[in-house]
PADREN-987410 format. One record per residue (C-alpha): z, x, y. Coordinates in Angstrom, 1 decimal, decimal comma, padded with zeros to 4 digits. Each point is the difference from the previous one (the first is absolute). Example, Ala and Ser with C-alpha at 12.3 -4.5 7.8 and 13.67 -1.06 7.14 Angstrom:
2
[pt [007,8 012,3 -004,5]]
[pt [-000,7 001,4 003,4]]
***
This chain:
115
[pt [011,6 006,5 -004,6]]
[pt [002,5 -001,9 -002,0]]
[pt [-001,7 -002,8 -001,9]]
[pt [003,0 -002,2 000,3]]
[pt [000,0 000,3 003,8]]
[pt [-003,5 -000,8 001,2]]
[pt [000,2 -002,8 002,5]]
[pt [-002,3 -003,0 000,3]]
[pt [-002,5 -000,1 002,8]]
[pt [000,9 -001,9 003,1]]
[pt [-002,6 -001,7 002,0]]
[pt [-002,2 002,2 002,3]]
[pt [-002,9 -001,0 002,1]]
[pt [-003,4 000,4 -001,8]]
[pt [-001,2 001,8 003,1]]
[pt [002,5 002,7 -000,6]]
[pt [-001,3 000,5 -003,5]]
[pt [-003,6 -000,1 001,3]]
[pt [000,9 002,8 002,5]]
[pt [001,6 002,0 -002,8]]
[pt [-003,1 -000,2 -002,2]]
[pt [-002,3 000,9 002,9]]
[pt [002,2 002,9 001,1]]
[pt [000,5 001,5 -003,4]]
[pt [-003,6 -000,4 -001,2]]
[pt [-002,1 000,3 003,1]]
[pt [-002,0 -003,2 -000,4]]
[pt [000,0 -003,7 001,1]]
[pt [002,0 -002,4 -002,1]]
[pt [-000,2 -003,8 -000,3]]
[pt [002,6 -002,0 -002,0]]
[pt [-001,5 -001,4 -003,1]]
[pt [002,9 -001,6 -001,9]]
[pt [003,7 000,3 -000,7]]
[pt [001,7 000,1 -003,4]]
[pt [003,7 -000,4 -000,8]]
[pt [001,1 002,8 -002,3]]
[pt [003,1 000,3 -002,1]]
[pt [000,2 003,3 -001,8]]
[pt [002,6 000,5 -002,7]]
[pt [001,2 002,9 -002,2]]
[pt [002,5 -000,2 -002,8]]
[pt [000,6 -003,7 000,8]]
[pt [000,9 000,6 003,6]]
[pt [-002,0 -000,7 003,2]]
[pt [-000,9 003,3 001,6]]
[pt [-002,2 -001,3 002,7]]
[pt [-000,9 -003,5 001,3]]
[pt [-002,1 -001,0 002,9]]
[pt [-003,5 -000,8 001,3]]
[pt [-002,9 002,4 -000,2]]
[pt [-003,0 -000,6 002,3]]
[pt [-003,5 001,0 -001,1]]
[pt [-002,2 001,2 002,8]]
[pt [-003,8 000,3 000,0]]
[pt [-001,0 003,4 001,5]]
[pt [-003,0 000,9 002,1]]
[pt [-000,8 003,6 000,7]]
[pt [002,0 001,6 -002,8]]
[pt [-002,2 002,5 -001,9]]
[pt [001,5 -000,7 -003,5]]
[pt [001,8 -003,4 -000,1]]
[pt [-000,9 -003,6 001,0]]
[pt [003,6 -001,3 -000,3]]
[pt [003,6 001,0 000,6]]
[pt [003,4 -001,4 -000,9]]
[pt [002,8 000,0 002,6]]
[pt [003,6 -001,0 000,2]]
[pt [003,3 001,2 001,5]]
[pt [003,5 000,6 -001,2]]
[pt [003,2 000,6 001,9]]
[pt [001,2 003,5 000,4]]
[pt [003,5 000,3 -001,5]]
[pt [002,7 000,5 002,5]]
[pt [-001,8 -001,2 003,2]]
[pt [-002,0 -002,8 001,4]]
[pt [-003,4 001,7 -000,2]]
[pt [-002,7 -000,7 -002,6]]
[pt [-002,3 002,2 -002,0]]
[pt [-003,7 -001,1 -000,2]]
[pt [-002,1 000,6 -003,0]]
[pt [-003,8 -000,2 000,0]]
[pt [-001,6 000,9 -003,4]]
[pt [-003,7 000,2 -000,5]]
[pt [-001,7 -002,1 -002,8]]
[pt [-001,2 003,0 -002,1]]
[pt [000,3 000,5 -003,7]]
[pt [002,6 -000,2 -001,5]]
[pt [001,4 -002,2 002,8]]
[pt [-002,2 -003,1 -000,2]]
[pt [002,5 -002,8 000,8]]
[pt [003,0 -000,7 002,3]]
[pt [002,3 000,3 -003,0]]
[pt [-001,4 003,4 -000,9]]
[pt [000,3 001,2 003,6]]
[pt [003,8 -000,9 000,0]]
[pt [000,5 001,6 -003,5]]
[pt [-001,9 003,2 001,1]]
[pt [002,2 000,3 003,1]]
[pt [003,2 -000,5 -002,0]]
[pt [-001,0 002,6 -002,6]]
[pt [-001,0 002,5 002,8]]
[pt [003,3 -000,4 001,7]]
[pt [002,0 000,4 -003,2]]
[pt [-001,9 003,2 -000,7]]
[pt [000,6 001,3 003,5]]
[pt [003,7 -000,8 -000,3]]
[pt [000,2 001,8 -003,3]]
[pt [-001,7 003,1 001,5]]
[pt [002,3 000,0 003,0]]
[pt [003,1 -000,2 -002,3]]
[pt [-001,3 002,8 -002,2]]
[pt [-000,6 002,2 003,1]]
[pt [003,5 -000,7 001,3]]
[pt [001,7 001,0 -003,2]]
***
């Protein structure tokens, strides 16, 4: 993931995010709130969009989850994220940051393996 090339979230239906949370985490989700997020690094915006918080029923370890989507570079499809509210992720901002860090680490591992 190139920090300078992360695209802002376009609008998606909340029902799509609800289905993503329920499918990924095997529980029932109800939208609780939405929060606009603007994440910067080195003075540049690396991600900007709206993160929805869902209340969960039936999940064994979490009562909330954070969900959003981002465009997939090079086509018209979207990638959906559904991150559980579990330490150290305890806010929408932390969910976005954790995802960015995980993707950067994954990209670094892939580049190392291909060299």
